[in-house]
C-alpha positions as protocol buffer text, in pm:
chain_id: "A"
residue {
  index: 1
  type: MET
  ca { x: -1022 y: 32199 z: 15582 }
}
residue {
  index: 2
  type: ILE
  ca { x: -964 y: 32455 z: 15856 }
}
residue {
  index: 3
  type: LYS
  ca { x: -1216 y: 32272 z: 16079 }
}
residue {
  index: 4
  type: THR
  ca { x: -1022 y: 31946 z: 16038 }
}
residue {
  index: 5
  type: TYR
  ca { x: -696 y: 32123 z: 16120 }
}
residue {
  index: 6
  type: ILE
  ca { x: -849 y: 32281 z: 16432 }
}
residue {
  index: 7
  type: LYS
  ca { x: -993 y: 31945 z: 16546 }
}
residue {
  index: 8
  type: LYS
  ca { x: -654 y: 31776 z: 16510 }
}
residue {
  index: 9
  type: LEU
  ca { x: -480 y: 32059 z: 16692 }
}
residue {
  index: 10
  type: SER
  ca { x: -740 y: 32043 z: 16972 }
}
residue {
  index: 11
  type: VAL
  ca { x: -694 y: 31666 z: 17015 }
}
residue {
  index: 12
  type: PHE
  ca { x: -317 y: 31708 z: 17016 }
}
residue {
  index: 13
  type: THR
  ca { x: -341 y: 31984 z: 17281 }
}
residue {
  index: 14
  type: VAL
  ca { x: -566 y: 31773 z: 17505 }
}
residue {
  index: 15
  type: LEU
  ca { x: -329 y: 31475 z: 17479 }
}
residue {
  index: 16
  type: LEU
  ca { x: -26 y: 31693 z: 17546 }
}
residue {
  index: 17
  type: ILE
  ca { x: -187 y: 31840 z: 17859 }
}
residue {
  index: 18
  type: ALA
  ca { x: -287 y: 31492 z: 17979 }
}
residue {
  index: 19
  type: PHE
  ca { x: 66 y: 31358 z: 17938 }
}
residue {
  index: 20
  type: ILE
  ca { x: 228 y: 31659 z: 18103 }
}
residue {
  index: 21
  type: SER
  ca { x: -8 y: 31649 z: 18400 }
}
residue {
  index: 22
  type: CYS
  ca { x: 49 y: 31278 z: 18469 }
}
residue {
  index: 23
  type: ASP
  ca { x: 303 y: 31200 z: 18735 }
}
residue {
  index: 24
  type: LEU
  ca { x: 536 y: 30973 z: 18539 }
}
residue {
  index: 25
  type: GLU
  ca { x: 785 y: 30789 z: 18753 }
}
residue {
  index: 26
  type: ARG
  ca { x: 1074 y: 30597 z: 18600 }
}
residue {
  index: 27
  type: LEU
  ca { x: 1092 y: 30264 z: 18782 }
}
residue {
  index: 28
  type: GLU
  ca { x: 1418 y: 30079 z: 18828 }
}
residue {
  index: 29
  type: SER
  ca { x: 1426 y: 29713 z: 18728 }
}
residue {
  index: 30
  type: ALA
  ca { x: 1425 y: 29461 z: 19010 }
}
residue {
  index: 31
  type: GLN
  ca { x: 1743 y: 29255 z: 18984 }
}
residue {
  index: 32
  type: GLU
  ca { x: 1677 y: 29030 z: 19281 }
}
residue {
  index: 33
  type: VAL
  ca { x: 1499 y: 28696 z: 19275 }
}
residue {
  index: 34
  type: ALA
  ca { x: 1139 y: 28710 z: 19386 }
}
residue {
  index: 35
  type: GLU
  ca { x: 1077 y: 28565 z: 19728 }
}
residue {
  index: 36
  type: GLY
  ca { x: 1032 y: 28190 z: 19690 }
}
residue {
  index: 37
  type: GLY
  ca { x: 1162 y: 28206 z: 19333 }
}
residue {
  index: 38
  type: GLY
  ca { x: 1466 y: 27989 z: 19399 }
}
residue {
  index: 39
  type: THR
  ca { x: 1810 y: 28016 z: 19250 }
}
residue {
  index: 40
  type: LEU
  ca { x: 2023 y: 27812 z: 19015 }
}
residue {
  index: 41
  type: ASP
  ca { x: 2377 y: 27797 z: 19142 }
}
residue {
  index: 42
  type: THR
  ca { x: 2445 y: 27428 z: 19206 }
}
residue {
  index: 43
  type: TYR
  ca { x: 2500 y: 27220 z: 18893 }
}
residue {
  index: 44
  type: THR
  ca { x: 2675 y: 26923 z: 18736 }
}
residue {
  index: 45
  type: ALA
  ca { x: 2745 y: 26906 z: 18361 }
}
residue {
  index: 46
  type: TYR
  ca { x: 2833 y: 26614 z: 18134 }
}
residue {
  index: 47
  type: THR
  ca { x: 2941 y: 26595 z: 17772 }
}
residue {
  index: 48
  type: ILE
  ca { x: 2717 y: 26452 z: 17501 }
}
residue {
  index: 49
  type: ASN
  ca { x: 2918 y: 26316 z: 17206 }
}
residue {
  index: 50
  type: ALA
  ca { x: 2821 y: 26248 z: 16846 }
}
residue {
  index: 51
  type: THR
  ca { x: 2751 y: 25888 z: 16745 }
}
residue {
  index: 52
  type: ASP
  ca { x: 2553 y: 25935 z: 16424 }
}
residue {
  index: 53
  type: PRO
  ca { x: 2689 y: 25714 z: 16149 }
}
residue {
  index: 54
  type: THR
  ca { x: 2569 y: 25964 z: 15886 }
}
residue {
  index: 55
  type: GLY
  ca { x: 2805 y: 26225 z: 16030 }
}
residue {
  index: 56
  type: SER
  ca { x: 2569 y: 26496 z: 16157 }
}
residue {
  index: 57
  type: ASN
  ca { x: 2809 y: 26548 z: 16452 }
}
residue {
  index: 58
  type: VAL
  ca { x: 2536 y: 26629 z: 16708 }
}
residue {
  index: 59
  type: ASN
  ca { x: 2715 y: 26709 z: 17035 }
}
residue {
  index: 60
  type: GLY
  ca { x: 2682 y: 26927 z: 17343 }
}
residue {
  index: 61
  type: ARG
  ca { x: 2613 y: 26907 z: 17714 }
}
residue {
  index: 62
  type: ILE
  ca { x: 2354 y: 26804 z: 17965 }
}
residue {
  index: 63
  type: VAL
  ca { x: 2343 y: 27008 z: 18284 }
}
residue {
  index: 64
  type: PHE
  ca { x: 2163 y: 26906 z: 18601 }
}
residue {
  index: 65
  type: TRP
  ca { x: 2071 y: 27197 z: 18831 }
}
residue {
  index: 66
  type: LYS
  ca { x: 1974 y: 27173 z: 19198 }
}
residue {
  index: 67
  type: THR
  ca { x: 1734 y: 27446 z: 19310 }
}
residue {
  index: 68
  type: ASP
  ca { x: 1668 y: 27564 z: 19662 }
}
residue {
  index: 69
  type: LEU
  ca { x: 1301 y: 27483 z: 19597 }
}
residue {
  index: 70
  type: ASP
  ca { x: 1372 y: 27108 z: 19630 }
}
residue {
  index: 71
  type: GLN
  ca { x: 1381 y: 27047 z: 19253 }
}
residue {
  index: 72
  type: THR
  ca { x: 1622 y: 26911 z: 18997 }
}
residue {
  index: 73
  type: LEU
  ca { x: 1623 y: 27080 z: 18658 }
}
residue {
  index: 74
  type: VAL
  ca { x: 1771 y: 26925 z: 18344 }
}
residue {
  index: 75
  type: GLN
  ca { x: 1902 y: 27142 z: 18061 }
}
residue {
  index: 76
  type: ILE
  ca { x: 2030 y: 27015 z: 17726 }
}
residue {
  index: 77
  type: SER
  ca { x: 2231 y: 27224 z: 17480 }
}
residue {
  index: 78
  type: LEU
  ca { x: 2329 y: 27061 z: 17151 }
}
residue {
  index: 79
  type: TYR
  ca { x: 2509 y: 27171 z: 16836 }
}
residue {
  index: 80
  type: ASN
  ca { x: 2451 y: 27045 z: 16481 }
}
residue {
  index: 81
  type: THR
  ca { x: 2097 y: 26923 z: 16543 }
}
residue {
  index: 82
  type: VAL
  ca { x: 1878 y: 26858 z: 16240 }
}
residue {
  index: 83
  type: PRO
  ca { x: 1646 y: 27154 z: 16162 }
}
residue {
  index: 84
  type: ASP
  ca { x: 1271 y: 27079 z: 16160 }
}
residue {
  index: 85
  type: PHE
  ca { x: 1332 y: 26759 z: 16363 }
}
residue {
  index: 86
  type: LEU
  ca { x: 1243 y: 26687 z: 16725 }
}
residue {
  index: 87
  type: HIS
  ca { x: 1513 y: 26470 z: 16881 }
}
residue {
  index: 88
  type: PRO
  ca { x: 1388 y: 26247 z: 17167 }
}
residue {
  index: 89
  type: ALA
  ca { x: 1615 y: 26234 z: 17473 }
}
residue {
  index: 90
  type: ASN
  ca { x: 1627 y: 25955 z: 17732 }
}
residue {
  index: 91
  type: VAL
  ca { x: 1838 y: 25880 z: 18036 }
}
residue {
  index: 92
  type: LEU
  ca { x: 1905 y: 25505 z: 18042 }
}
residue {
  index: 93
  type: GLU
  ca { x: 2060 y: 25266 z: 18291 }
}
residue {
  index: 94
  type: GLY
  ca { x: 2418 y: 25150 z: 18238 }
}
residue {
  index: 95
  type: PRO
  ca { x: 2704 y: 25295 z: 18033 }
}
residue {
  index: 96
  type: SER
  ca { x: 2668 y: 25423 z: 17677 }
}
residue {
  index: 97
  type: GLY
  ca { x: 2614 y: 25144 z: 17426 }
}
residue {
  index: 98
  type: SER
  ca { x: 2474 y: 24901 z: 17683 }
}
residue {
  index: 99
  type: GLY
  ca { x: 2111 y: 24948 z: 17575 }
}
residue {
  index: 100
  type: GLY
  ca { x: 1980 y: 24952 z: 17932 }
}
residue {
  index: 101
  type: PRO
  ca { x: 1620 y: 25030 z: 18028 }
}
residue {
  index: 102
  type: ILE
  ca { x: 1494 y: 25388 z: 18029 }
}
residue {
  index: 103
  type: MET
  ca { x: 1525 y: 25563 z: 18366 }
}
residue {
  index: 104
  type: LEU
  ca { x: 1386 y: 25898 z: 18257 }
}
residue {
  index: 105
  type: THR
  ca { x: 1224 y: 26029 z: 17939 }
}
residue {
  index: 106
  type: LEU
  ca { x: 1310 y: 26395 z: 17887 }
}
residue {
  index: 107
  type: ASP
  ca { x: 1136 y: 26646 z: 17663 }
}
residue {
  index: 108
  type: GLU
  ca { x: 1235 y: 26639 z: 17297 }
}
residue {
  index: 109
  type: VAL
  ca { x: 1522 y: 26858 z: 17176 }
}
residue {
  index: 110
  type: SER
  ca { x: 1434 y: 27101 z: 16898 }
}
residue {
  index: 111
  type: GLY
  ca { x: 1648 y: 27056 z: 16589 }
}
residue {
  index: 112
  type: ASP
  ca { x: 1606 y: 27428 z: 16523 }
}
residue {
  index: 113
  type: THR
  ca { x: 1752 y: 27546 z: 16856 }
}
residue {
  index: 114
  type: GLY
  ca { x: 1942 y: 27251 z: 17006 }
}
residue {
  index: 115
  type: GLU
  ca { x: 1752 y: 27300 z: 17331 }
}
residue {
  index: 116
  type: LEU
  ca { x: 1453 y: 27132 z: 17489 }
}
residue {
  index: 117
  type: GLU
  ca { x: 1142 y: 27203 z: 17283 }
}
residue {
  index: 118
  type: GLU
  ca { x: 879 y: 27272 z: 17551 }
}
residue {
  index: 119
  type: ASN
  ca { x: 1076 y: 27457 z: 17820 }
}
residue {
  index: 120
  type: LYS
  ca { x: 1435 y: 27552 z: 17881 }
}
residue {
  index: 121
  type: PHE
  ca { x: 1445 y: 27304 z: 18170 }
}
residue {
  index: 122
  type: PHE
  ca { x: 1296 y: 26960 z: 18229 }
}
residue {
  index: 123
  type: LEU
  ca { x: 1162 y: 26954 z: 18587 }
}
residue {
  index: 124
  type: ILE
  ca { x: 1215 y: 26669 z: 18833 }
}
residue {
  index: 125
  type: PRO
  ca { x: 1017 y: 26762 z: 19146 }
}
residue {
  index: 126
  type: ASP
  ca { x: 1280 y: 26663 z: 19404 }
}
residue {
  index: 127
  type: THR
  ca { x: 1652 y: 26701 z: 19470 }
}
residue {
  index: 128
  type: SER
  ca { x: 1711 y: 26332 z: 19546 }
}
residue {
  index: 129
  type: PHE
  ca { x: 1767 y: 26278 z: 19172 }
}
residue {
  index: 130
  type: TYR
  ca { x: 2038 y: 26546 z: 19170 }
}
residue {
  index: 131
  type: ASP
  ca { x: 2195 y: 26412 z: 19489 }
}
residue {
  index: 132
  type: GLY
  ca { x: 2206 y: 26061 z: 19337 }
}
residue {
  index: 133
  type: ILE
  ca { x: 2380 y: 26161 z: 19011 }
}
residue {
  index: 134
  type: PRO
  ca { x: 2738 y: 26085 z: 19129 }
}
residue {
  index: 135
  type: THR
  ca { x: 2646 y: 25722 z: 19207 }
}
residue {
  index: 136
  type: MET
  ca { x: 2399 y: 25674 z: 18922 }
}
residue {
  index: 137
  type: ASP
  ca { x: 2497 y: 25411 z: 18661 }
}
residue {
  index: 138
  type: SER
  ca { x: 2347 y: 25578 z: 18355 }
}
residue {
  index: 139
  type: HIS
  ca { x: 2386 y: 25753 z: 18021 }
}
residue {
  index: 140
  type: ILE
  ca { x: 2184 y: 25981 z: 17792 }
}
residue {
  index: 141
  type: ASN
  ca { x: 2083 y: 25904 z: 17435 }
}
residue {
  index: 142
  type: ILE
  ca { x: 1965 y: 26160 z: 17179 }
}
residue {
  index: 143
  type: TYR
  ca { x: 1772 y: 26004 z: 16890 }
}
residue {
  index: 144
  type: LEU
  ca { x: 1725 y: 26127 z: 16533 }
}
residue {
  index: 145
  type: SER
  ca { x: 1345 y: 26151 z: 16557 }
}
residue {
  index: 146
  type: GLY
  ca { x: 1035 y: 26001 z: 16713 }
}
residue {
  index: 147
  type: THR
  ca { x: 1009 y: 25757 z: 16422 }
}
residue {
  index: 148
  type: ASP
  ca { x: 1381 y: 25688 z: 16367 }
}
residue {
  index: 149
  type: ASP
  ca { x: 1559 y: 25554 z: 16675 }
}
residue {
  index: 150
  type: THR
  ca { x: 1909 y: 25612 z: 16535 }
}
residue {
  index: 151
  type: ILE
  ca { x: 2119 y: 25741 z: 16823 }
}
residue {
  index: 152
  type: VAL
  ca { x: 2279 y: 26065 z: 16703 }
}
residue {
  index: 153
  type: ALA
  ca { x: 2450 y: 26151 z: 17034 }
}
residue {
  index: 154
  type: THR
  ca { x: 2518 y: 25989 z: 17369 }
}
residue {
  index: 155
  type: GLY
  ca { x: 2696 y: 26066 z: 17692 }
}
residue {
  index: 156
  type: ASP
  ca { x: 2783 y: 25876 z: 18006 }
}
residue {
  index: 157
  type: LEU
  ca { x: 2651 y: 26009 z: 18338 }
}
residue {
  index: 158
  type: GLY
  ca { x: 2722 y: 25944 z: 18705 }
}
residue {
  index: 159
  type: VAL
  ca { x: 2971 y: 25665 z: 18781 }
}
residue {
  index: 160
  type: ASN
  ca { x: 3034 y: 25616 z: 18409 }
}
residue {
  index: 161
  type: ALA
  ca { x: 3195 y: 25960 z: 18352 }
}
residue {
  index: 162
  type: ASP
  ca { x: 3355 y: 26250 z: 18529 }
}
residue {
  index: 163
  type: PRO
  ca { x: 3152 y: 26570 z: 18503 }
}
residue {
  index: 164
  type: VAL
  ca { x: 3305 y: 26831 z: 18273 }
}
residue {
  index: 165
  type: GLU
  ca { x: 3199 y: 27099 z: 18519 }
}
residue {
  index: 166
  type: THR
  ca { x: 3041 y: 27108 z: 18864 }
}
residue {
  index: 167
  type: ASN
  ca { x: 3023 y: 27330 z: 19169 }
}
């Protein structure tokens, strides 16, 4: 028993000496953007309103961001989504309710979080999409699921609505 105690004390002493002898430097966190990392400070946001006849009241916003890396990012934030469901999201031509053709298929929105399932942002690899938003005749539809095309929320975009926020 004394041998075990001495072994443990020896190991502890060696570790203590090793930690004391190391030159530990407390590093400050880097608060700046990495070179070439881009910034998100130019955006346009639109409202997404509930349309679900069953009354789930799914609503929120879609925000388009313009990066200085020549990209457009799309972010969706919804409330009252259906847990365990993935809600498909599409940008379609024309105003809400017109049933126009699909312009852009976005990632699905998680019913658990109300945000895009795969990534926080959907990437469009150019800024011409962002620059064209004010003159775009379009709307967004959020569907109940991949197998049920009930539109649970919709919102006009571009010429069909004024942005709720922009800079």
